[in-house]
Every structure is written in structure tokens, then in C-alpha cells.
N, C-alpha and C positions, 0 to 999 in steps of 0.2 A: 387371568382373573377378569371377570366382566366389569366393564365401566358403565356407569349410569350417567347419561346426559340430562341435566335438569333444564327446565324452561328458563332461558336467560333473560336478563333485563335488557330489552331492546331500546331503552332510552326514553327520554321525555317524560319521566315520572309515571309511566304506565305500570300497572300492578297485575294485570291479567291478560290473557289472550285465549282465543278460541282455536282449536285444532280444525283446520279447514280440509286439508288433503295430505294424506301420507304419500310420500314419494318413494317409499321403500317398503319391503315386506320382511316378515320373519324368515330368517335363513339366507337373506341377501348379503353379499359382501360389499362393504362400503370403504371408501378412502377418506382421509382427512379432507375436510371442506366439501364433501359431497352434500348436495341438498337432499335432506331426508324428509322434511315436512314443511308445509305452508301453513302459517298461522295468521289470524286476523286480530289486530289490536283495535283500540278505539279510533285509530287514525289511519291505518293502512294495512295492506296485506304484506307479509314479510316471509321470505324464503329463508329457512334456517339451515346452515351447513353444520355438519357434525364435527367435533374436534377430535374424534377418535377413529382409528381404522380397525376393521375386524368384521365379524359376522353379527348381524342383528339377531339377538336372541329373544327380544320382547318389545312390543310397542305398548307403552304404559298409559296411553290415553286413546279415547275413541274420537273419530272424526265427528265434529259437532260439539265436543265437550269443551268446557271452559276451565282453564287451569290458572292458578296463581303463579306469579314469578317464583322460581325456585322449586316448583313441583317436579317430580320425576317424569321424564318424557320418553326416553328410549334407552334400552340396555344393549350393550355391544360387547361381545367376547373377542378376545385377541385371536389372531390367526393361529390355527393349530388346535385351539380348544374345541371340544365337541359341541356343536350347535344343537339346539333342541329340535325335536320333530316339529316341522311346521304345523302339523295337524293339531299340536297341543297349544297353539297360539290362542290367546283369549279371544272370545267372540267379540268383545268390545273393541279390540284393535282393528277388526275388519269392518264393523258397522256399528254406529252408535245406537243407543236405545231409541225406540220410536216414541217415547214419552218422557216427561221430566221426572215423574215420581219413580223411585226404585222399584224394580220387580222383585217379587219374593224369590228366595234362592231356588235354583233349579234342583230337581230331584237328582240324587246321586246316579251317575251313569251306570247302566246295567253292565255286569261283567261280560255279557254276551255280545256287546256292541263291538263290531269289528274295527280294527285300527285302520283298515283300508277305507272304510267309510269316512272316517275323520280326515284321512289324507286326501280323498277325492274332494271333500268340501273345502279343505285348505287350498288345494290346487285351483279350484274354481275361483276362490276369493283372490288368490295371487294373480290369476289371469286378469280379473277385473281391475285390480290395483295397478297391474302393469299397463293395461290399455289406458286407464285414466291418467297414469303418469306420462305416457307418450303424448296424450292429448295436451296435458298441461305444459309439458316441455315444448311442444310445438308452438303454443301460444306465447310462452315466455321468450322464445328465441326471437320473436319479432321485435321486442323492445330491448332485449339484453345487449345486442350487438353495438348499439349506440354508446354504451357505457363501458365496454370491455377494456378500452385503453386506460381509462381512469381508475377502474375498480379491480383489475387483475391482481390477485395476491401473489406475493413471492412464494417460492416453493416451500411446502410444508408449513406455511404460516396459517395458523388457525384464525378464522374470522369471527369466532364467537367465544363467549365465556359465560359462566354462570354468575348472575347478579345476586344482590342481596334478597333475602326472602321478604316479601311484602306482607302487609297486614293480612290477616286471615280473610280469605274470600271463598265463598261456597262454590262448589263445582256443579255446573248445571249443563245438561244437554239442551242446546237451543237450535232452533231452525233459522235459516237465513233466506232473504229474498232471492227468488230465482229470476228477477227481471233481467232480460237479455241486456248485454253491454252494448248499447247503440249510442255512439258519440259522434256528433257532427264536428269534424275537425275544424270547421270554420266558425263554429260558435259555441263549442262545448255543450251542445244541447243533448239531453238524454231523453229518449222517447220510449214509451211502453209499446208492446206489440198491439196490433189492431185486433179488435174483437171479431167475432163471427160476422157481425153486421158491417165490418169494414171501417169502423170508427175506432179511434184510440181510446183505450180504457184507462180508468184510474189505477194507480199503482196498487191500491189495496185489493183490486179485483184479481190480480195475477200473482199474489203472494201464495206460494204453494207450501203446504206443510209436508215437506219431504226432506229427509236427511241427505247429506252430500253423496253417499254411495248410491242412494235411490235416484237422486238427480243424475248421477253419472250413468247409471243403468238406463234411465229414460232417454238420455241424450244418445247413447249408443244404439238404442232400439228405435229411435225416431219418434218418441212419444213426447207430446207437450204436457208437462206436469200440471200446468195451470188449467188444463181441460179435464183433469181427472177428479173423480169423487173419491176421497179417501175413505177406506173401510176400517182404518185403525182408530184408536182412541182419539177423541176430539177431532176427528176428520183427518188424522195422520195418513199420508200416502205411503203405502207399503210396496215392497217388491211385487207382491201378488197383483196389486192394482196395476202396476206398470206392465207386467208380463201379460196380464189379461187383456189390457188395451192393445198391446202390440199384437197379440194373437188375433184379436178381433179385426184389426186392420188387415192382417195377412189374409184372413178368411174373406173379408170383403173385397180385397183386391183380386183374390183368386176367383171370386164369383162375378167380378166385373162391377161391383158396387163400390161407390165412393164412401168412405167413412164419414159419418155425420160429425161436424165439429162439436167437441164437448160432450160426446155421447157418454152416458153413464155406463158403469161396468155392468156386464150381464147379470140379470137377477135383481138389479137395483133400479127402482123407478126414480128418476130425478124430477122432483117437482119444480115448477117454475116459480120465480120470485113473486109473481102475481098471486099464485095459489097460496104462497106463504105469507102474503101481505107485506113483502119486503121490497127494498129498492133493487137489490142484486143478490146473487147467490151467496150463501154463507149464513152463519148464526145471526140471531137477532142483535146480539151485542157480543163484543169480543174484546178482552183486555190484552193489549200487546205490550210486552215488556220492553222498556226503552233501554237500548244497549248501543255499544259501538259508536259510530260516527254521529248518529242521531242524539245520543246522550251528550257527547262532547259538544256538538253544535248548540244544543239547548242551553248548556251551561255557559258557553261563551257569549251567545247573543243576549242572554238574560243579564249577564254581568255588564256587557257593553251598553245595552239599552238603559239600564238602571243606574249606571255610574258615570256615563259620559253624556253631556248635553249635546245632542245632535242639532246641526243646522243644515238645511238642504237648499240647493239652488239648481236651476235648470235653464238651458238655452237651446233654442231650435236653430239648426244650422244647415246650410246647403252643402252637401258632401258629394256633389256630382263629380268634381275633379278627383276626389279620392276613389270613387267607384270606377272611374275611367282608368286611373293608375293601377287599381287592383286588377282589372282585366288585362292590362299590358303586362304586369308582372307574372300573371298566371300563364302567359304564353312564353315567358322568358325561360329558356332551358335551365338556367342556373337556379330557378325556383321550382324545378320539377320535384314533385312529391312533397312539397312543403305547403303548409296552410297559409294562404294569402287571403286575409279576411279584414273587415273593418277593425277587428281587435288589434291587428298588427299595426295599423296606422295610428290607432288611438294610443297604443303603447308608446310609439315614437313621439306622439304629441305630448303625452304626459311627461316623458323625460325632458322634453324641451321646456314645457311649462313649469316644471319643478325648478329648473335652473333660474327661471325668472321670478319664482315665488318660493324660495327655499323653506319658509316656515311651514308649508303644508307637509313637508317631509320631516316631521318631528314627532317626538313622544312626550306626552305630558306626565309630570310627576307632581306630587303635592307641593313641593317647595321649589321646583325648577322644571325646565323642559330641555330635552336633548335634541339638537339639530343634527341631522345625518348628512354627511358629505358624500353620500353614495345612495343609490336607489335600488332597493330590492323589491321587485314588482310582484305583488300577490295577484293571482288570477283565480277568481271564484269560479268553481266548476261544479255543476250538478252531476252526480254519478249515481249508479244503482245503490251505492252504499250511503248516499246522502251528500250534503254540501261539504266540499273540501276547498281549501285555498292554498294550493301549491305556490311556491315562490320561485321566480327567476332571479337568482342572486346576481348582483352587480349588473343589472339590466342596462345601466347607463353606458357600459363599456361595449355593448353589442352594436354592430352595424345592422342594417335592415334585414339582410339575409340571415345573419346569425340570430336575430330576434325571431324571425319566422321559423327557423329550425328549432329554437327553444320552445316556442309556443306549440309547434307540432308534436315534439317529444312529450311535452306536458300533457297534451290531450290524449296521447296514446297511453301514457302511464295512468292517467285518471280513468280511462276506459278499462284498463286491465286491473285497476286497483293496486298498482305497483308504487304509487307515490309513498315515499318513506316519511316517517315522522320528521326527520331533519329537513326534508324538502318542503315542509309546511311551516317552518319556523323562520323568524327574522325578517318578515315583510315590513316595509316602511310605507308604501302606498299601494293600494289595490285597485283592481278594475273588475267590473262585472258586466256581462253582456246580456241584459234582460231582453234585448231585441230578438234573440233566438226563441223566446217564448211568445213572440208576437205583441209585446208590450212596448209602449212608446216612452214611458218614464216610470220611475219608482224611487223610493227612498231607502237605499240599502243601509244596513247596520254596520258600523265600523268593526273591522277585526280587532281583537285585543292588541293594545299597544300602538295602534296606528291612528293618525289624525285625519286621513283623507281616503276616500274611496270614490272612484268615478263610475258612473252607470251609463251604458250605451243603450239607446232605444233602437227600435226597428227602423230600417231604411225604407222610406215610402216615397212613391212618386206624388208630388204635390205641385199645385200652381205656385210659382215664385216670381217675384218681380226682378227682372234683370235688365238694367239700362232702360228703365221705363216701360218694358214690355213684360207681360205675364206669359211665362213659359213653364213647361213641366220640368221639374228638377228632382234629383234625389235628395231627400231631406231626412234628418234624424234629430232626435232630442238627446242632448248630452247634459247630464246632471251629476250630482254627487252629494255625499254627506260628509260633514266635517265636525271635528271636535271644537265646539264653540269656546272652550277655555283657551284654545290656542289661535283659532281662526275666526275672525269677525266676518260679517257678511260681505264687506267690500273686498277682503282678500279672497274669500271663496268665489266671489263673482269674477275677480280678475283672473284667478286660476282657471276656472271653467271657460272663460272667454278666450284665454290663451290656447287651451286645448281645442276649442271650437275653431279658432283661427287657423290652426295647422290642419285640421280636418277639411277646412274650406280650401286651403292652398297647400297641399302636401308635398309638392315637388321639391322644394328646397331642402327637405329633411331626408331625402333618399340618398344613401351613401353606400 
């Protein structure tokens, strides 16, 4: 008898998820705990293992479709049962619709249509899915090995279960940003690709209207989707657009011509923004649905800014010795492959300063506040999916190398979108490195439930007075925001001054 695996409750009160990539195909054989699909929630990308073994008979959702918790996801027949002809798999399981509104029912298939034609189409779709799965598995292997010892399940132990059915949520096909995942491991900085003129573009300029299978096809054919002009409804990029651009590039290479960046598809004249009277390519106005991380971030920062009285302080500090120590550790073989950045030393400084000022490590409640005798360090990271604040739990127990390893893994997970909901919970004090954006200072908003967040500015060469002499030194601004119900200005000032003191003289904290 066939078993149906429903979308499980992945925790943290989330009620829906988007199907990002299927890792299996109709007719494939799966074992218990095989990864069959990758989903995206409001907080992270999650790989779902299947709790049944057998043959995949049906994929019940399309890539790009949003399902509510408890909705049917995949159907699996026990070994020995007759599996369906892969050619009869629903089109939606191979590729999502190119638009949000439902299409009218297709005309009934003509009796004369050959079964071999359907089989050929299914085989092509299966090859594409297999190649995409190989690519995704290659990416995930880079980050999975660091956790294998802690997360290896016992034999035949199912990792997932079906959760309670959430309130009704409408299913919609939605597109996702195709911004490349470029993360600076030393600053968690995310950059957009350069435009044809060589300058970095705004993220809105590179959001392509392409479904996941179309993006996978473009990647395999070497086509940049953000350069395409979509011929589908509302500018949707289709397979024909991708294949046409790939063919055009092949022809130009064969003739010795270089393809023009952003060239429109043949037969379509691409007007310039100036001709349209616009700032850049695209419609004059566009409504973007707020979903996922952006929706969660908006909700959290609004609640924090409107319910927590913030107070901010700043201090300029000479960090020359910290930068010298950084260069020394980068040459140390024991730190090979690890991120050694100002963030590492600031994290150590925060741990030391919290011990001297324990009230900054607390949570306010209406009738009382809770002091924490441990430090879970939140690290604000900008990613292609939006702002996330993963947490290094029990950060006070790490030595310097262990903290460097934790920060490095955090950056990799943020880049890959693998930070789980549980890894973004429980922070007690946070840090944000706005210096990677070229900024000297800022007033960050407190994460929910926290009373302190430290902001690091850019390190710049400045004239500084040392023993009566003006000399060039590495200088940065260290600041932060605090919950004024718990932390008065003098306590905030003492805490930031203690962090600054360690950044000025970091040697004593290296262990």
C-alpha cells in the first residue's frame, strides 16, 4: 500500500513552507531518512528526509509552490508494488507554473498521442532533476561534514514526523531571488554581482522572474538569468528564453563574436531605461509580495522598535594591536581555513565585558527581568534571503580557536541558507559588523528578548596620538544599542568601554 508523507511541522511555530528543490523523481527507490526535498521556511532552508522506504509514485507539489503544514508532499509505494509509468507523473511535479493565477484545464489528451513521447519527456525531466540533485548534493557536502558526528541518526531511526495541521493557508507559486550567494567569511558581507559597467548593482536589479527548474537549466547552460528579458506573462523567464540565449551565445562563439551582456532575445528590441523615462530596466512600478525572511524580519524589528526603549552609545578605539594579532593568527597553521576577523576578537571582548557587566546579559519582563549565567552570542548576518541572526550557543565556553571555527561554520551555513530555526533561537547578546558595508557606526535594533547588541564599524587608518606623537593607527568605532528599561547610560558606557579596552589590548584574552 502506498504511503503519503505530509509536510511536517519543522518547529518554531512555522505554518507553511515553499518547495525549493526535489531531490528525487517519480520511479526512484528511496530508503528511510533519504533526503527527498529541500524546503524554505520563513527562517531557513531545510532538507527533509522521508520516513518510508519504497518507490516514489507521485510528487504532490511543484517546485516553487507554497504548502501549509500537514499538506500531502510525496507518495511512496512499498517495495514490490507496481510503480506508475514515470511518463504519467504530473507536470507540476517537474516544473511549477510560470504564473500565480491558475491556468485553464488542458484539453483532453488525444488518443493518438504516443506513450513513447510521454516517456521521452519524463526521461528528459528526470535527467534534469538528477543533474540538479547532484549539484545540490555537492554544495551540501561542504557544510554537512562538520556536523555528521553530532547529527548521525541511529539505524532505521526516522528523523521526521508529520506535525499538526496549521490554519488554512493558500497555496501559491512564488519566485525567489537569484542573487548569488557571495559571503565574506571575515565579515559576513553579502555582495550582488557587478553590472555590465563594472559597478555593483542594487539587489532589485538582479531579481529574476524564473522558477527553480528554469534557474537550474540556466545554470547548467551558463546563462545569467538576470540578463534575460522574460517573454512570459509579467516578464516571467521561460525555458525558451534560456535556451534561446544559450543558442545565441553558442552561435556568437562559433563566429568569433563575444556575446553582448544583457542582450535581448532575438526578435525583441530591448529599449533603454532612458527611452522609457525610468531609472533602470523593469516595469514602472512593481508590487513585491513580502514573504519568508523579509516578512519575519519586518515583524521582529517593528515589535522591538515599538516596544523596547533603545539607547545607543559609541566609542572610537585604536585597534592596531588587534589587527597585528589578527595577521599573526592568520599565519598560524592551527587557524588554517578558519575566519580570523575583527568579529572574532570582538566576540572574545564581549564575553569578557559581560562577566564584568552581567546585567547587559538579561531579558526584560513586565514584572521582573532574567539574568543569564551563560552567553549565547547572536551574530547578525546579511544573506541573499535577508537578515538572519544565528546563535553560537554557550559562546563563553569556547577558546579562541573554537570561537573562530564556530564563526566560520556560521558564515558557511548562512551563505548556503542552511541555518536551522533552532540555530536562530536563544540568543542573549548579539553582534553586528556594519564595517563590512563601509560604515563607521550605526544604531542597530535589538533582537527580540535581548537587552544588548554591539555594532562594529569599519577599521580605518587615522592619525592618533601615541605618547605625545601623532602617528597613523588602525581605528574603529564600537557602539551598540541597549534596552533602557534594564540598562542606563552609565552601564551601557561601561560595557562598551570594556569591549573597546580588549580590542585595544587583545593579547591577554587569547587562549
